[in-house]
N, C-alpha and C positions, 0 to 999 in steps of 0.2 A: 409667302406674300411679301412684295417689296413695300418699303415705307413710301407713303406719298410724298412727292416733291412739292413742298409748300413754299412759295416765295412771298406771298402776302397773306399773313394769318388774319383771323378775325379778332379785333381787340375788344376787350370789355364786354359790354352787353351783347354785341353782335354774336359772340361765341355761344350765347345761351338762347338767343332769340331766333337764330338761323339753324338750319340743318344742313346735312351733307358732310362729306369727308373733311374739308378744310375747317368747318365749324366744329366738328367733333374733336379734332386734334387740338384746336385752339381752346376748346372747353377743357380738355384734359390738361392743357397747360395751365389754365386758370386754377384747376383743382390742385395741381402740384404746387403752384405758387402760394395758394392759401395754406395747404398742408405743411409747407416748409415754415411759413410764419408761425403757425400753430405750434410747430416743434421748436420754435425759438431760433430758426436759422434764416432770419431776415438778411443776414450778411450775404447770403448766396443770390439774393435778388437785386444786389446793387449793381446792375449793369443795364445797358440799353435794351436788352430783351424784355425785362419785366416792365420797363417804361413803355415800350412800344406796344406791349400787350394790354397796358392799362390794368395791371393786376391790383385790386384794392388792397389797402394796408389793414391788417388785423393784428391784435395782440396775441401773444403766446398763450396756449392753453396750459395753465399751471397744473391743473389736476384733471383726471379723466372726467368726461362729460357724463353726468348721471343719465341713465338710459331714459327716464321719464321726460328729460328735457327735450328730447327729439320730438316727442308728441306734443309738448307744450309749445315749442317753437312753430311747429306746423299749424297747430290750432290757431295761433295768432295771425296766421296768413289766410287760412280758409274759413275761419269763424266757427269751427267746430272741432272738438277733440278727436283726433284720429287715434285709434288704438293701434299702436305700433308695437307688436310683441317681440319682434326679432332683435332689438337691441338688448333684451333681457334674457336672450337664449344663447348662451355660449356653446361652442362646439363646432365640429367640422361640418356637419350637414344635418339639417332638420327638414321635415316634411313641410310642404306648402299647405297651410290649412285655412288661414283667415279668409282669403278669397274663395277658396274651394267651398266654403260653407255658404257663401252668398251667391255663387254662380254655379250653374249646372256643368259647365265645362271648365275644368281647371286649366291653368296656363301650360303651354308645351315647354317652355323654357323657365328655369327658376326665377330669373329676373323679371319675367313678364307680370308676376303678381303685383308689383308696385310701379310698372312702367308708366301707366297713365298718370299715376300721382307724381312720378319724377318729372314727366314733361310738363305738368302744371306747376309744380312747386319750384324746380330748379331756377328758372329765370326770376321768379319772385323772391326767393331767398337771396339770390345774387343781388337783386336791386336793393334789398335791405342792407346787405353787407357793403355795397359800393357807396352807400350814403355816409359810411364812416362813423356812425353813432352806435352801432351794435356791438355786442361783446363777442368774444371768440366762440361762444356756444352756437351762434348763428352759422359761422363758417363750418364748425364741426357737423352741424345738422345738414349743411349742403353736401358735405363729403358723404355722410351716411346715405342721403337720398340718391346721390349720383351713382352709388353701387348698383342701382336698378336702371341705369340708362340703357337704351337699345344699342348704344355704340360700345363695343368691347373696350376700346382704348380708354373711354371715360370710366367704365366700371372698374377696370384694373387699376388705373391711376388712383382712383378714389379709395379703393380697398388698400392699396400699398401705402397711401398717405396715412390712412387710419392705423394701419398695422404699425407704421413708423412712430405713431404717437403713443404706442403701448397702451391703448385703451383696452377694455374688455372686448375680446374679439368675438362678435356674434356671427352666425353662420353666413350672412351674405358676404362678409369680409373674406372669410376662408373660401367660400364657394366661388367668388369671383377670381381669387388668386389660383385656385385649383384649376378652374376652367381655363384661365389665361395661360397657365403653364403648358398647355398643349396647343396654343395658338400657332397659326401658320405665319403670323407676322412676328419678325425677330424682335422688334421693340417691345411689343405687347408681351411676348413670352419672357423676355429677359426681366422686365419689371416684375412680372408675376412670380417667376422662379426666385429671383433675388429676395423678394419679400417673404414668400412662403418658406423658403429654407431657413429664414431667421425666426419665424414665429410658429411654424408647425413642421419641423424638420422630418418628422415621421409620417407625414401625409402620403397616402397612396399615390397621389399624382407625381410626387417626387420619387417615389420608389419605382414607378413606371418609367419615369425619365432616366433614372440611373440604370434601369434594367436594359435600356437600349445601348449601354456603353459596353462594348465588347472589344476584344483585342483586334488591332489592325495589323495587316501584314506590312512589313518594312523591307523592301528589297532594294538591292543595289547600294554600294558604299563608295562610289567613285567620288573624288574630290569635288567639293561644291564649287560653284562659281563664286560670286562675291556678294550677292544680295539674297535676302530672305524675307519671308512674311511671318509674323507672329499673330495668330488669330486671337479673338477676344473670348469672353466668357460664354460658356455653353455652346460652342460652335464645333467642337472636335468631331462629333459624330453626326453633324447635319449633312445631308445631301439633297440638293447640290449646296455648295458653300463657296462664296466668292474667292476665298484665299487659296484654294487648291490649284494645282497645275491644270490648265485647260479650262478653267472657269472664266466667266466674262471679264471681270476686273483683272485677274491675273494676266489674261491675254492682252488687255488693254495697256497695262503697265509695260508689257514687253514690246509694245508697238509705238507708244506715244511719249513725247511728241513726235510727229512725223507722218501720222495718218489722218485721223479725224481732226487732230490738232495739228495744222500745218506748221512745218518748221523749215527754216532756211538752212539747216544743217549745223547751226551753232551749237544745238543740244542733241545729245544722243538720247534714244528712248530711255526712260528712267528705269525701266525693268529689264533691259537687254541682257542682264547677267543674273536674272532671277534663277534660283536653284529649282529645277523642275523634274528631278528624278523621284522615284517612289519613296525614297528615304528623307523626304522633306521633313523639316522640324515640326513637331507637335508637342503640346503639353496637355494636362488634364482639362484645362479651360473651366475648372470649377471655381465657384465664387467663395474663395477663402484666401486669407493672407498666406496660410501654409502652402497652399497649391501654387500661388504666385512665386513664393520663395523657392519651392522645388523646381518650378518651371524656369526660373532664372539660372539655377545651378545646371539643369539639363541643357539649357541653351548654350552656355559656356562649354559643356562637355561635348555637345553636338559640333560646335565650331571646331574644336580641337580634333575630333575624330573624323571630320569631313575636309580636311585640308584647309581649314580657315583659322589657323592658330593666330594669325595676325588680325583677324576680325573680318568685318563685312564692309563693303563699300556703301550699301544702303541697307536699311532695315525698316520695312513697313509694318506697323503694329496697330491693331484695332482694339479699342476698348481697354480692358485690363491687360491685354497683350502688351500695351505700351508700358505699364508698370512692371511687367516681367522683364522687358528690355532694359528699363532704367535700373532695376535691381541687379541685372547681370552686369551692367556697366559699373555700378556702385560697389558691388560686393565681390565680383569675379573679374573686374578690370577688363571686360569685353570691349574691344575697340570697334567703333562704328564711325564710318565717314559722315553719313547723314541719317539721322533717326527721324522717321515721318510717323508721328503720332496721329492716329485718326480716332476722333471721339474718345479720347482717353480720359478718365476721371483723374483730376489732379490730386495726388496724396501729398501731404506736407512732408518735407524732407529737411534735414539740417543743412546748414551752410557748408559743413564739411562734406556732406553726402554730395551736394551739388558740385563742390570743387573737384571731388573725385570723378564724377560723371563727366564734367567738362574736360578733364585730362584724357578721358577715354572716348568721348564722343565729340567730333569736331563741329557738328551743326545739329540743332534740333528744331524742327518745325512742327507745330500742332495745327492740324485741320479739324475744325469742329462746327457743327450746325449751331444755329442760335437756339437757346433754351432747349437743349438736349434733355429730354425727360428722364432718360436712364441715368445720365451723369448726375443731374440734380438729386434724384432719389438715392443715388449711390452714397451721397454724403450722410444721409440718414443711417444707412446700414453700416457704413464705416465707423460712425460713432458708437454703434452698439457693439462692434467688434474691436473697440479701442484702437482704431486706426485714425490718425488725425487727417482730416481732409480739409483742403482749401478750395476756394472758388477758382483760382487760376494758378497757372505755372508762373514761376518768376520771370518777369519780362527780360531780365538781363541774362537769362540762360536759354529761354525758349521763345522762338518767333511764333506768335499766336495769330492765326489766320482764321477769322470767322467767315465762313462761307454763307452767302445769303440764301440759305434754306433753313427750314424750321423743324424743330421737334424731334425728328426721327434719329434714333441712335445708329441705324445702319444705312441711312440715306447716302452717306459718302462712300459706301461701297458700290454704288451704281455707276457704271462707266458713263452713262448719259450726263450725270451730275459733274463728273470730272470734265467732260467735253464742254458742257455749257459754261463752266466757270474757268476754263483754262488751267486746271489744276496741275496737269503734267508739266506745263511750261513753268509753273511757279515752283514746283519741286525740283525740276531740272536746274532752274536758276539757283536755288538754294544749295544744291549739291555742288554746282560749280564754284560758288562763293566760299564753300566750306573747304575746298581743296587748297 
């Protein structure tokens, strides 16, 4: 399922008062914004995205929220004490009991038990938070409640944000992440898997995901052309997948500008030399620093074994595929004419590393959606794995182009978004300037 192309999000209260796809993704952004502040990462919100969304300011949550506080905060809104048992029940999965005792027909979906409560409480909790006089416990309570939203993107971002706080994980948190790990939406799945692998690496949902990973045939070893694609996390075994030869964006890069993006002939199609044989480059695409280091080493070996010892004219990289490419340039001196980073989470690098990268990469352009939910949450998991993450790439090394679409981590892999924003022309221009 493709990410929605959202050009005008719903700010502030509108995200909780309205329904529909745009409101749901805007609500998820509010959840992520609040969660990052609770985690002490207010620095990541110092950009125009958070201001345009009107994300309320909250203090960091210094210690885990006591489970009974959820019920207390709820009771202050609805005037009666709601018995909320699930914050007190850690574990991977628990039976739905509280509503089943009061209703003849139990809910069909696990989240439906408190769905009605979430619809009533979420906008009211947000109203309390937005007035700026509440403590961080109110924001944490909103995250707990949003785990029962009827929108999966909201359930998963709320669960991932709570998991990042390292609170006691009750079953809704794990249940939402496990469900999300099999989502057909790439952004939802990546948020869920990235969180679940950090807090419950032995969960059956991850075992099932890893179980789909089998060997792929690699045939043909003719010398490569001069441009390649490095995919992002958890994409190697997805079918269809935008980065493979013959897929929509791959074909788009081979033809544009010059087709749907008219050209006067000044620029050649940016992907006219993309390697398209069966032995195209791939890496594990797993979410770990070790896998990215291995992927960088393999990328340099692939270049040498495919007739590209002098490097690539262009390299298109999505998500952490961009960090694989940067590592290859920094540690293995891989030469790249233009590196196109698509929704790549910025990881902090030393001044010396950037100097080495600059010696081997003539130009770097970063394309990213505004308030990318996956990139923002990646900072939380990078910290738990002792990887230093920063909000932006250094401006003196990387040209940062914010595309006027919101939230989706894979939205920039859609050809329609490239056409609408003239991205092939932008990349072609930067390549010409880098030569």
